[in-house]
DSSP file (Angstrom, degrees, kcal/mol; ACC not computed):
  #  RESIDUE AA STRUCTURE BP1 BP2  ACC     N-H-->O    O-->H-N    N-H-->O    O-->H-N    TCO  KAPPA ALPHA  PHI   PSI    X-CA   Y-CA   Z-CA
    1    1 A M              0   0    0      0, 0.0     2,-0.3     0, 0.0    81,-0.2   0.000 360.0 360.0 360.0 136.2    7.5   -6.9    2.9
    2    2 A S        -     0   0    0     79,-0.9    82,-2.6     0, 0.0     2,-0.3  -0.887 360.0-145.9-117.9 150.8    4.8   -8.2    5.2
    3    3 A F  B     -a   84   0A   0     -2,-0.3    82,-0.2    80,-0.3    80,-0.1  -0.858  25.7-173.3-121.3 147.0    1.1   -7.9    4.7
    4    4 A R  S    S+     0   0    0     80,-2.8     2,-0.8    -2,-0.3    81,-0.2   0.720  83.2  69.5 -93.1 -39.6   -2.1   -7.4    6.7
    5    5 A H     >  -     0   0    0     79,-1.7     4,-2.1     1,-0.2     3,-0.2  -0.727  67.6-162.8 -87.0 108.9   -4.3   -7.9    3.8
    6    6 A K  H  > S+     0   0    0     -2,-0.8     4,-2.7     1,-0.2     5,-0.2   0.863  88.7  53.7 -60.2 -39.5   -4.2  -11.5    2.5
    7    7 A G  H  > S+     0   0    0      1,-0.2     4,-2.1     2,-0.2    -1,-0.2   0.907 109.7  48.0 -62.7 -40.6   -5.7  -10.8   -0.9
    8    8 A L  H  > S+     0   0    0     -3,-0.2     4,-2.2     2,-0.2    -1,-0.2   0.875 111.2  51.7 -69.9 -37.0   -3.1   -8.1   -1.6
    9    9 A E  H  X S+     0   0    0     -4,-2.1     4,-2.9     2,-0.2     5,-0.3   0.931 110.2  47.5 -61.5 -47.9   -0.4  -10.5   -0.4
   10   10 A R  H  X S+     0   0    0     -4,-2.7     4,-2.5     1,-0.2     6,-1.2   0.872 111.3  51.7 -63.8 -37.4   -1.6  -13.2   -2.8
   11   11 A F  H  X S+     0   0    0     -4,-2.1     4,-1.4     4,-0.2    -1,-0.2   0.933 114.6  44.1 -62.3 -45.9   -1.8  -10.6   -5.6
   12   12 A F  H  < S+     0   0    0     -4,-2.2    -2,-0.2     1,-0.2    -1,-0.2   0.915 124.4  31.3 -65.3 -48.1    1.9   -9.6   -4.8
   13   13 A T  H  < S+     0   0    0     -4,-2.9    -2,-0.2    -5,-0.1    -3,-0.2   0.746 137.1  20.4 -89.6 -22.6    3.3  -13.1   -4.5
   14   14 A Q  H  < S-     0   0    0     -4,-2.5    -3,-0.2    -5,-0.3    -2,-0.2   0.402  92.9-122.0-126.0  -1.1    1.1  -15.1   -6.9
   15   15 A D     <  +     0   0    0     -4,-1.4     2,-0.6    -5,-0.4    -4,-0.2   0.842  63.7 146.5  50.6  38.2   -0.4  -12.4   -9.3
   16   16 A D        -     0   0    0     -6,-1.2    -1,-0.2    -9,-0.1    -2,-0.2  -0.928  35.2-165.7-103.9 113.3   -3.8  -13.7   -8.1
   17   17 A A    >   +     0   0    0     -2,-0.6     3,-1.8    -3,-0.1     2,-0.2   0.328  44.0 126.1 -88.5   8.1   -6.2  -10.7   -8.0
   18   18 A R  T 3  S+     0   0    0      1,-0.2    -7,-0.1   -11,-0.1    -8,-0.1  -0.480  73.2  31.4 -61.7 133.3   -9.0  -12.5   -6.0
   19   19 A G  T 3  S+     0   0    0      1,-0.3     2,-0.3    -2,-0.2    -1,-0.2   0.372 104.9  84.5 100.2  -4.3   -9.7  -10.3   -3.0
   20   20 A I  S <  S-     0   0    0     -3,-1.8    -1,-0.3   -13,-0.2     5,-0.1  -0.952  89.3 -93.7-128.5 154.1   -9.0   -6.9   -4.6
   21   21 A H    >   -     0   0    0     -2,-0.3     3,-2.2     1,-0.1     4,-0.3  -0.444  32.5-134.4 -66.8 127.9  -11.2   -4.7   -6.7
   22   22 A P  G >  S+     0   0    0      0, 0.0     3,-1.1     0, 0.0     4,-0.3   0.806 104.3  55.8 -55.1 -33.9  -10.7   -5.4  -10.5
   23   23 A S  G 3  S+     0   0    0      1,-0.2     4,-0.3     2,-0.1     3,-0.1   0.564 104.3  55.8 -78.6  -1.3  -10.5   -1.8  -11.4
   24   24 A H  G <> S+     0   0    0     -3,-2.2     4,-3.0     1,-0.1     5,-0.3   0.443  78.3  97.0-101.6  -1.1   -7.6   -1.3   -8.9
   25   25 A V  H <> S+     0   0    0     -3,-1.1     4,-2.5    -4,-0.3     5,-0.2   0.918  84.4  44.9 -61.6 -48.6   -5.3   -4.1  -10.3
   26   26 A R  H  > S+     0   0    0     -4,-0.3     4,-1.7     1,-0.2    -1,-0.2   0.930 116.8  44.0 -64.0 -43.4   -3.1   -1.8  -12.4
   27   27 A K  H  > S+     0   0    0     -4,-0.3     4,-2.7     2,-0.2    -1,-0.2   0.889 113.2  51.7 -68.1 -39.2   -2.6    0.9   -9.7
   28   28 A L  H  X S+     0   0    0     -4,-3.0     4,-2.9     1,-0.2     5,-0.3   0.920 107.2  53.9 -65.9 -40.6   -2.0   -1.7   -7.0
   29   29 A R  H  X S+     0   0    0     -4,-2.5     4,-2.0    -5,-0.3    -1,-0.2   0.930 110.8  46.4 -57.2 -42.8    0.6   -3.4   -9.1
   30   30 A Q  H  X S+     0   0    0     -4,-1.7     4,-1.9     2,-0.2    -2,-0.2   0.915 113.3  48.1 -66.2 -42.7    2.3    0.0   -9.5
   31   31 A I  H  X S+     0   0    0     -4,-2.7     4,-2.7     1,-0.2    -2,-0.2   0.924 112.3  49.1 -65.5 -43.4    2.1    0.7   -5.7
   32   32 A L  H  X S+     0   0    0     -4,-2.9     4,-2.2     2,-0.2    -1,-0.2   0.862 107.9  54.6 -63.4 -37.2    3.4   -2.7   -4.8
   33   33 A T  H  X S+     0   0    0     -4,-2.0     4,-1.0    -5,-0.3    -1,-0.2   0.931 112.2  42.9 -59.2 -47.6    6.3   -2.4   -7.2
   34   34 A Y  H >X S+     0   0    0     -4,-1.9     4,-1.4     1,-0.2     3,-0.6   0.904 113.0  52.7 -70.3 -42.4    7.4    0.9   -5.6
   35   35 A L  H 3< S+     0   0    0     -4,-2.7    -1,-0.2     1,-0.2    -2,-0.2   0.864 103.4  59.9 -58.2 -37.1    6.8   -0.5   -2.0
   36   36 A D  H 3< S+     0   0    0     -4,-2.2    -1,-0.2     1,-0.2    -2,-0.2   0.824 116.7  29.1 -63.8 -32.5    9.0   -3.5   -2.9
   37   37 A V  H << S+     0   0    0     -4,-1.0    -1,-0.2    -3,-0.6    -2,-0.2   0.514  93.9 113.5-106.8  -6.3   12.0   -1.3   -3.6
   38   38 A A     <  +     0   0    0     -4,-1.4    43,-0.2     1,-0.1    -3,-0.0  -0.397  32.3 174.6 -69.3 140.1   11.3    1.7   -1.3
   39   39 A V  S    S+     0   0    0      1,-0.3    -1,-0.1    -2,-0.1    41,-0.1   0.492  72.0  26.5-119.0 -12.0   13.7    2.2    1.7
   40   40 A I  S >  S-     0   0    0     39,-0.1     3,-1.8     1,-0.1    -1,-0.3  -0.967  84.8-109.8-142.3 156.5   12.2    5.5    2.9
   41   41 A P  G >  S+     0   0    0      0, 0.0     3,-2.7     0, 0.0     4,-0.1   0.858 112.5  67.3 -53.8 -38.8    8.8    7.0    2.6
   42   42 A A  G >  S+     0   0    0      1,-0.3     3,-1.5     2,-0.2     9,-0.1   0.731  84.3  72.3 -59.1 -21.1   10.0    9.7    0.2
   43   43 A D  G <  S+     0   0    0     -3,-1.8    -1,-0.3     1,-0.3    -6,-0.1   0.680 100.2  48.0 -66.4 -12.7   10.6    6.9   -2.4
   44   44 A L  G <  S+     0   0    0     -3,-2.7     2,-2.1    -4,-0.3     7,-0.3   0.254  76.7 116.1-106.9  12.6    6.7    6.8   -2.6
   45   45 A D    <   +     0   0    0     -3,-1.5    -1,-0.1    -4,-0.1    -3,-0.1  -0.472  37.2 141.6 -86.9  68.9    6.2   10.5   -3.0
   46   46 A L    >>  -     0   0    0     -2,-2.1     3,-1.3     1,-0.1     4,-1.2  -0.859  60.8-119.5-109.0 145.8    4.7   10.5   -6.5
   47   47 A P  T 34 S+     0   0    0      0, 0.0     3,-0.4     0, 0.0    -1,-0.1   0.854 111.8  51.4 -52.3 -39.4    1.9   12.9   -7.3
   48   48 A T  T 34 S+     0   0    0      1,-0.2    -3,-0.1     2,-0.1    17,-0.0   0.677 106.6  54.5 -77.1 -16.4   -0.6   10.1   -8.2
   49   49 A F  T <4 S-     0   0    0     -3,-1.3    16,-3.4    -5,-0.1    -1,-0.2   0.734  86.9-152.8 -84.8 -25.0    0.1    8.3   -4.9
   50   50 A R     <  -     0   0    0     -4,-1.2    -5,-0.1    -3,-0.4    -2,-0.1   0.936  20.5-155.5  47.2  54.7   -0.7   11.2   -2.7
   51   51 A L        +     0   0    0     -5,-0.5     2,-0.3    -7,-0.3    13,-0.2  -0.332  23.6 161.0 -61.9 133.1    1.6    9.9    0.0
   52   52 A H  E     -B   63   0B   0     11,-1.9    11,-2.3    -3,-0.1     2,-0.3  -0.986  38.4-115.6-154.4 154.0    0.8   11.1    3.6
   53   53 A Q  E     -B   62   0B   0     -2,-0.3     9,-0.3     9,-0.2     2,-0.2  -0.626  34.1-128.2 -87.5 143.4    1.6   10.1    7.1
   54   54 A L        -     0   0    0      7,-3.0     6,-0.7     4,-0.3     2,-0.2  -0.509  20.9-154.1 -91.6 160.6   -1.4    9.0    9.2
   55   55 A K    >   +     0   0    0      4,-0.2     3,-1.7    -2,-0.2     2,-0.1  -0.601  51.6  22.4-122.0 179.0   -2.2   10.3   12.7
   56   56 A G  G >  S-     0   0    0      1,-0.3     3,-1.6     2,-0.2    -2,-0.0  -0.360 128.2   0.0  66.3-132.4   -4.0    9.2   15.8
   57   57 A E  G 3  S+     0   0    0      1,-0.3    -1,-0.3    -2,-0.1    -3,-0.0   0.719 138.3  51.9 -63.4 -20.4   -4.4    5.5   16.3
   58   58 A L  G X  S+     0   0    0     -3,-1.7     3,-2.2     3,-0.1    -4,-0.3   0.138  76.8 147.3-102.0  19.2   -2.5    5.0   13.0
   59   59 A Q  T <   +     0   0    0     -3,-1.6    -4,-0.2     1,-0.3     3,-0.1  -0.242  66.4  32.1 -54.5 139.3    0.4    7.2   14.0
   60   60 A G  T 3  S+     0   0    0     -6,-0.7    16,-0.5     1,-0.4    -1,-0.3   0.203  99.6 107.2  96.2 -13.7    3.6    5.8   12.4
   61   61 A M    <   -     0   0    0     -3,-2.2    -7,-3.0    -7,-0.2    -1,-0.4  -0.594  55.9-149.3 -95.7 157.6    1.7    4.5    9.3
   62   62 A W  E     -BC  53  74B   0     12,-3.5    12,-1.9    -9,-0.3     2,-0.4  -0.841   7.6-155.2-121.1 158.6    1.8    5.9    5.8
   63   63 A S  E     -BC  52  73B   0    -11,-2.3   -11,-1.9    -2,-0.3     2,-0.3  -0.999   7.6-170.2-141.0 142.0   -1.0    5.9    3.1
   64   64 A V  E     - C   0  72B   0      8,-2.3     8,-2.3    -2,-0.4     2,-0.3  -0.961  30.3-111.1-125.9 149.0   -1.1    6.1   -0.6
   65   65 A S  E     + C   0  71B   0    -16,-3.4     6,-0.2    -2,-0.3     4,-0.1  -0.554  32.0 170.7 -83.5 136.7   -4.1    6.6   -2.7
   66   66 A V  E     -     0   0B   0      4,-2.3     2,-0.3    -2,-0.3    -1,-0.2   0.777  68.1 -39.5-103.4 -60.3   -5.4    3.8   -5.0
   67   67 A N  E >  S- C   0  70B   0      3,-0.9     3,-2.9     1,-0.0    -1,-0.2  -0.895  99.8 -29.8-168.0 132.9   -8.8    5.2   -6.2
   68   68 A G  T 3  S-     0   0    0     -2,-0.3    -2,-0.1     1,-0.3    -1,-0.0  -0.313 130.5 -13.6  58.1-127.5  -11.6    7.1   -4.6
   69   69 A N  T 3  S+     0   0    0     -4,-0.1    20,-2.4    -3,-0.1    -1,-0.3   0.432 109.7 111.3 -84.1  -3.5  -11.6    6.2   -0.9
   70   70 A W  E <   +CD  67  88B   0     -3,-2.9    -4,-2.3    18,-0.2    -3,-0.9  -0.560  43.1 173.8 -81.9 139.4   -9.4    3.2   -1.3
   71   71 A R  E     -CD  65  87B   0     16,-2.7    16,-2.7    -2,-0.3     2,-0.5  -0.954  31.8-137.1-138.7 154.1   -5.9    3.4    0.2
   72   72 A V  E     -CD  64  86B   0     -8,-2.3    -8,-2.3    -2,-0.3     2,-0.3  -0.985  29.4-166.4-107.0 125.5   -2.8    1.2    0.7
   73   73 A T  E     +CD  63  85B   0     12,-1.6    12,-2.7    -2,-0.5     2,-0.3  -0.813  17.8 147.6-111.2 153.4   -1.5    1.7    4.3
   74   74 A F  E     -C   62   0B   0    -12,-1.9   -12,-3.5    -2,-0.3     2,-0.3  -0.956  29.7-136.7-166.2 173.9    2.0    0.6    5.5
   75   75 A R  E     - D   0  82B   0      7,-2.0     7,-2.7    -2,-0.3     2,-0.4  -0.965  17.9-123.5-141.0 160.8    4.8    1.4    7.9
   76   76 A F  E     - D   0  81B   0    -16,-0.5     2,-0.5    -2,-0.3     5,-0.2  -0.857  14.4-171.0-100.9 136.0    8.6    1.4    7.7
   77   77 A M  E >  S- D   0  80B   0      3,-2.8     3,-1.8    -2,-0.4     2,-0.5  -0.917  76.7 -50.0-124.0  99.2   10.7   -0.6   10.2
   78   78 A G  T 3  S-     0   0    0     -2,-0.5    -2,-0.0     1,-0.2     0, 0.0  -0.611 123.3 -24.1  64.7-122.1   14.2    0.6    9.2
   79   79 A T  T 3  S+     0   0    0     -2,-0.5     2,-0.4    -3,-0.1    -1,-0.2   0.275 119.9  98.2-104.5  10.0   14.3    0.2    5.5
   80   80 A D  E <   -D   77   0B   0     -3,-1.8    -3,-2.8   -41,-0.1     2,-0.4  -0.798  65.6-137.9-101.9 141.5   11.6   -2.5    5.4
   81   81 A V  E     +D   76   0B   0     -2,-0.4   -79,-0.9    -5,-0.2     2,-0.3  -0.791  33.6 167.6 -95.2 136.5    8.0   -2.0    4.6
   82   82 A E  E     +D   75   0B   0     -7,-2.7    -7,-2.0    -2,-0.4   -79,-0.1  -0.924  45.7  35.5-142.8 168.9    5.5   -4.0    6.8
   83   83 A L  E     -     0   0B   0     -2,-0.3     2,-0.4     1,-0.2   -80,-0.3   0.846  68.8-173.6  58.3  39.4    1.9   -4.3    7.7
   84   84 A V  E     +a    3   0B   0    -82,-2.6   -80,-2.8    -3,-0.1   -79,-1.7  -0.508   7.2 179.8 -70.2 124.9    0.7   -3.5    4.1
   85   85 A D  E     -D   73   0B   0    -12,-2.7   -12,-1.6    -2,-0.4     2,-0.5  -0.868  24.8-151.2-127.0 156.4   -3.1   -3.1    4.0
   86   86 A Y  E     +D   72   0B   0     -2,-0.3     2,-0.3   -14,-0.2   -14,-0.2  -0.983  35.4 150.1-129.6 116.5   -5.6   -2.4    1.4
   87   87 A L  E     -D   71   0B   0    -16,-2.7   -16,-2.7    -2,-0.5     2,-0.6  -0.980  49.0-118.8-151.4 159.5   -8.8   -0.6    2.6
   88   88 A D  E     -D   70   0B   0     -2,-0.3   -18,-0.2   -18,-0.2   -20,-0.1  -0.892  23.6-153.8 -96.5 116.7  -11.7    1.6    2.0
   89   89 A Y              0   0    0    -20,-2.4    -1,-0.1    -2,-0.6   -19,-0.1   0.757 360.0 360.0 -66.1 -24.4  -11.5    4.6    4.4
   90   90 A H              0   0    0    -21,-0.1    -1,-0.2    -3,-0.0   -20,-0.1   0.357 360.0 360.0-122.5 360.0  -15.2    5.3    4.3
């Protein structure tokens, strides 16, 4: 898995939550666990994740909900997840 968001990468690799919203820690841990083992987008199709494919400039990317406007975005290259990002859409 490769990351765009360095704070999210540090959280995943070192369990260091600096750079992410404290109230998102639990949900992000769950999302990253699923992303780590996912081989197709459908592996992330859980009701609480609200998985959807992005359009326009972000075509080819997928998004799951963290909380409110916060999302984790990513894409699949074969069976690998890459470009994992954590952002506030608004």
